C-alpha positions in Angstrom: 5.1 11.2 -25.0 7.8 10.5 -22.4 6.5 9.3 -19.0 7.8 11.8 -16.4 8.4 11.1 -12.7 8.8 14.1 -10.5 10.1 13.3 -7.0 9.8 15.7 -4.1 12.3 14.7 -1.4 14.5 16.0 1.4 17.2 13.7 0.2 17.7 14.3 -3.6 21.1 12.7 -3.4 19.3 9.3 -3.1 18.3 9.5 -6.7 18.5 8.1 -9.3 20.1 5.2 -7.3 18.9 1.8 -8.6 16.7 3.6 -11.2 19.9 4.3 -13.2 20.9 0.6 -13.8 19.7 -2.3 -16.0 16.7 -2.0 -18.3 15.2 0.9 -16.2 18.3 3.0 -16.5 18.7 2.2 -20.3 15.1 3.2 -20.8 15.8 6.6 -19.2 18.9 7.0 -21.3 16.7 6.3 -24.4 14.1 8.9 -23.2 11.4 6.4 -22.7 10.9 8.1 -19.3 12.4 11.0 -17.4 13.2 11.7 -13.7 13.0 15.2 -12.2 14.2 15.2 -8.5 13.4 18.3 -6.5 14.6 19.3 -3.0 11.6 20.1 -0.8 14.0 22.2 1.4 14.2 24.8 -1.4 10.8 25.8 -0.2 11.7 25.8 3.5 11.3 28.8 5.7 13.9 31.2 7.0 17.7 31.1 6.7 17.7 27.4 7.8 15.0 26.4 5.2 12.8 24.9 7.9 10.4 22.3 6.6 8.9 20.9 9.7 7.4 21.8 13.1 6.1 20.1 16.3 2.8 18.2 16.2 -0.3 20.2 17.1 -1.7 18.7 20.3 1.7 17.4 21.3 3.5 14.1 20.7 6.9 12.9 19.6 8.8 13.8 16.5 8.1 16.5 13.9 5.5 17.0 11.1 6.2 18.4 7.6 4.5 21.8 7.3 1.6 22.2 4.9 2.8 25.5 3.5 6.2 24.1 2.6 4.8 20.9 1.1 2.2 22.7 -1.0 4.8 25.2 -2.3 6.9 22.2 -3.5 3.9 20.5 -5.1 2.8 23.8 -6.8 6.2 24.3 -8.2 6.3 20.8 -9.6 2.9 21.2 -11.2 4.1 24.0 -13.4 6.1 21.6 -15.5 3.7 18.6 -15.0 0.2 20.0 -14.5 -2.0 17.1 -15.5 -0.6 14.2 -13.6 -1.6 12.7 -10.2 0.2 13.8 -7.1 1.0 10.9 -4.8 2.1 10.9 -1.1 4.1 7.8 -0.2 2.9 6.9 3.4 2.3 3.7 5.4 -1.3 4.7 5.9 -2.0 4.9 2.2 -4.0 2.5 0.0 -1.8 -0.5 -0.9 0.0 -0.2 -4.3 -1.3 -2.8 -6.7 -0.4 -4.0 -10.2 -3.6 -2.5 -11.5 -2.7 0.9 -10.1 0.8 0.6 -11.5 -0.6 -0.2 -15.0 -3.0 2.7 -14.7 -0.1 5.1 -13.9 2.0 3.7 -16.8 -0.8 4.6 -19.2 -0.7 8.3 -18.1 1.8 11.1 -18.6 3.7 10.7 -15.3 3.3 11.4 -11.6 4.4 13.7 -8.8 5.7 11.7 -5.8 6.0 13.3 -2.4 8.3 11.4 -0.1 7.2 11.5 3.5 9.6 12.0 6.4 9.3 12.6 10.1 6.0 11.7 11.8 4.1 12.6 8.6 2.6 15.4 6.6 0.2 18.1 7.8 -3.3 16.8 6.8 -4.2 20.1 5.3 -1.6 19.7 2.6 -3.1 16.3 1.7 -6.6 17.8 1.4 -5.6 21.1 -0.2 -3.6 19.4 -3.0 -5.8 16.3 -3.3 -2.9 14.0 -2.7 -3.4 10.3 -3.3 -1.9 8.3 -0.4 -0.2 5.1 -1.4 1.7 2.5 0.7 4.0 -0.4 -0.3 2.7 -2.6 2.5 2.1 -3.0 6.2 5.5 -1.9 7.4 7.2 1.5 8.1 10.3 2.9 6.3 12.4 5.9 7.5 11.0 7.9 4.5 9.2 7.6 1.2 12.2 7.6 -1.1 12.6 3.8 -1.3 8.8 3.5 -1.9 9.0 6.1 -4.6 11.8 4.2 -6.4 9.8 1.0 -6.2 6.7 2.6 -7.6 8.7 4.2 -10.4 10.4 1.0 -11.4 7.1 -0.9 -11.3 5.5 1.7 -13.6 8.4 2.2 -16.0 8.9 -1.5 -16.8 5.3 -1.5 -18.2 6.1 1.3 -20.6 6.2 -0.1 -24.2 9.8 -0.6 -25.3 11.3 -0.9 -21.8 11.3 -4.7 -21.5 12.9 -6.8 -24.2 9.9 -9.3 -24.4 6.6 -7.4 -24.7 4.8 -10.5 -23.5 6.7 -10.7 -20.2 4.4 -8.4 -18.1 1.3 -10.4 -19.3 2.4 -13.6 -17.5 3.9 -12.3 -14.3 2.5 -12.2 -10.8 -0.7 -10.1 -10.3 -1.4 -9.6 -14.0 -4.4 -11.9 -13.9 -5.0 -11.8 -10.2 -2.7 -14.8 -9.7 0.9 -15.3 -8.5 3.3 -16.4 -11.2 3.9 -20.1 -11.8 7.3 -21.6 -11.0 10.0 -21.1 -13.7 12.7 -23.6 -14.8 15.7 -23.7 -17.1 18.8 -25.9 -17.9 20.1 -28.2 -16.7 17.2 -30.6 -16.9 18.2 -32.3 -13.6 19.7 -30.5 -10.6 20.6 -32.2 -7.3 18.0 -34.9 -8.0 15.3 -32.4 -8.9 14.0 -32.6 -12.5 12.2 -30.1 -14.7 8.5 -31.1 -14.8 8.1 -33.3 -17.9 5.2 -31.3 -19.2 7.5 -28.3 -19.8 9.7 -30.4 -22.0 6.8 -31.9 -24.0 6.6 -29.2 -26.7 2.8 -29.1 -26.4 2.2 -25.4 -25.7 -1.5 -25.8 -25.0 -0.8 -28.4 -22.3 2.0 -26.2 -20.9 -0.3 -23.2 -20.7 -2.9 -25.2 -18.9 -0.3 -26.6 -16.5 1.1 -23.2 -15.7 -2.3 -21.8 -15.0 -3.1 -24.6 -12.6 0.2 -24.1 -10.8 -0.4 -20.4 -10.5 -3.8 -21.1 -9.0 -2.4 -23.6 -6.5 0.3 -21.2 -5.5 -2.1 -18.3 -5.1 -4.5 -20.3 -3.0 -1.7 -21.4 -0.7 0.3 -18.1 -0.3 -2.2 -15.4 -1.0 -5.8 -16.5 -0.1 -6.8 -12.8 -0.1 -6.0 -12.6 -3.8 -7.8 -15.9 -4.5 -10.9 -14.8 -2.7 -11.0 -11.6 -4.7 -11.0 -13.6 -8.0 -14.0 -15.7 -7.0 -17.6 -14.5 -7.4 
């Protein structure tokens, strides 16, 4: 079954963007996954297709209306009824490789791209939206976040990557950052490829790479290292 991404956005012209190039784009052309981009404004109110209003209680900016957002979600669910609905927002749970893998094993996802000051909380509760964030920073909207999530998921779909073993060794797959990589020439500006990688002893190489991944994770992501330990 083809993995299907349904994106709800106020800026459909942003898609497919980078999702249409390289291996991800080829995979879509080969029907390994599909992209359905829908304009939230189609469900807007009145002749101007209004999608937002002022915050209840006052404050700056505008808030996406619950009735508009829910209408867009409901329309998307007609074609994709059994997939999770995700709201891309800075206040969401951090996106992890484990979550990405879980999504890749399903049928697809509905991705609502936030804008303005946020989305009316009642829409989040009424449609049981899962809130996901890319990290501790704020973007102008959820479109870039949706693209990142889609790419992360699609590359795990069987047949998308040329080397099926590649995802198994990369960062986060075993709770570790990926070890350093090297290629020709054997010496560059006085820096040599570590001799162990040229030894031909694959057992020793595997052990060395594991040790390097552990050293790197301890130094750069102590939070990940702590989670790995009992």
